[in-house]
Phi, psi and omega in degrees: 000057183302132173086351179291135185268130184239132169258120184244112180257113181202126184267346179277115187305316183296312179298317181299316182291317182294310182291325176299318180297318178297319179296318179297316179298328180278001174097008179278151172264104191254134169243120183258144177221150180249354178235145180295321180294327175296319179298319179296318177300320179295321179292329178291332187254346186221161176254134179235145178283327181207147176239132175250114193239120168286146181277312185270088179229160178295158180073216175298136181280178183298329178294322178296320178293318178298319178296321178297318179297315180302318186274334188237338184227060185297345178279351180269119176287160183217134173241129176270129183240112189202158175274352180279117184241015178285153185297321182300317180294319180294318178298319179299319179298314181290328176294335175268016172073029171296143179276335179200166184220116186242129182272132173275149359287145183237143173291130177305324180294319179294317178299315179299322179295319179292321176299316180297318180299315180293315183290334179297331179296325180290322185274348187297130177239123181300143179294325178240129180292122184265157181291152175295128178299150177292157177297145177227161177056037174054058173125355178271126180209165181249143169248093194293324182295333179262358181055046183228153173245144182230151171230115183052042176085354181258129182291134178270141185277066183268145169285169180300316180298318180294319179298313182296325176296311180297317179301314180300314182291321183291328182293332180226074188295341180267001184259139173263121181263137171281166178298320180297319179294321179292322177299317180297322180289324187267316188255351187075174191287347184261022175291137179242111180161183183279136181290351178289353173301330178297320179300319179295318179293322177297317179301314180292321180296318180299325179295331185266343180277136182284348179226149183278075189259004176252117185258135174273126174257105188303131178083356181236293183171232187225154181215145175275132179244102182274004184256005181291153179258147178292146179277000000 
């Protein structure tokens, strides 16, 4: 991933130096910070392709930085890097649109692989250019070349994962996708993690869509419903 810009928030000097070195060797352009407020200032002034954020850091914590990314830098992917492995903390991270959650101590190689998996989605170019999906839900449509979703001409503030999820469902509105199938479409085959991440992304996507066009098929997965009426 030569040239991809990384914001790395980590307050432990040894971990910060070791992982930064691995990222540099892998061709990333890395900016390291040890305080959350410093990371937010960097995000205000620069564009990053991905942020790797420790949660327990001085100043603003990693969740505050993640929330800032969600609200101001939706094009920046985010991986939470932390020793906290309880379910409540992980759910909070995914509710704030984290793309992944990595428990410390972590192998540098595994972290790099997860970063590569997430960034590959941004760089992915379909072998065959597909047609623009028809409008659904009375005004919801995708502008695929820009990787954006719109409703009645207004751009929706979707993260990359949310956009890819919506794109996958809209392209085949009569198909019910399992969570495993959606993971393959969004993350590619080398995703390492729980398939319930799809549920978190669906929950966040539904909050941002102006119409309830994603249907849950109990015991199977999810389906796009283009016939719903506006409330």
